[in-house]
N, C-alpha and C positions, 0 to 999 in steps of 0.2 A: 553181647556185651558182655563186663560184667559191673554189680555194684561197683566195685572202685575203679574200672571206670569211666562210669558214670559221674560220678561224685570228679573226674579229675574233667571231666567233661564239661564240669557243669566249677571249676574251676571254684572247690571245695579243699579243704586238706581228710583226707578220709580218715587217718588216726586220727588226728585232731579232735575232732570231731565224735571218735568209737570214742576216745580217751575219756572228755567231757562228757560226753551222753549218749553212753551201751545203749540204754533203752531201748532211746529214739534210732540208733543208728541200730541197734538188730530188729528193730519192730522193721521198719525202714528196705533191711537187706531180704528177711521177710515179702513185705507188700514185694518186692521191684522181682524175686525170685522169678512170682505167679502171676506178673502182670507184662503190657509192655512199653519200654522203655518214658514211649511218645503219649500212655494213658497214663505212668503212674505222677509224668514231670504234668501234666494234664491238673490228678487229684492233691498234688501234692504243692503246686505254685509256687503259691508267697512263702511257705515254708523252707520251697526250698530257697527263696534270696536271702531270708532273716538267716538261715543259718549260714549261708556266703559270705554274707557281708560277718557273721560273727569266726569264720575259721574258714576267711580268705585265702585261698592256695598261690600260693608266693613263687 
């Protein structure tokens, strides 16, 4: 699973997130590549929810 596929699964608009917060997007993408998606979700659970509310995929 790629980071972009993960964002779609979590209903996050990846391009909008990347444009608005490029540093956070890059940091998350790097971390995601280094761990299992479930571990990433566990580590960033509350932050993922916050980002989803800001950049909801429609």
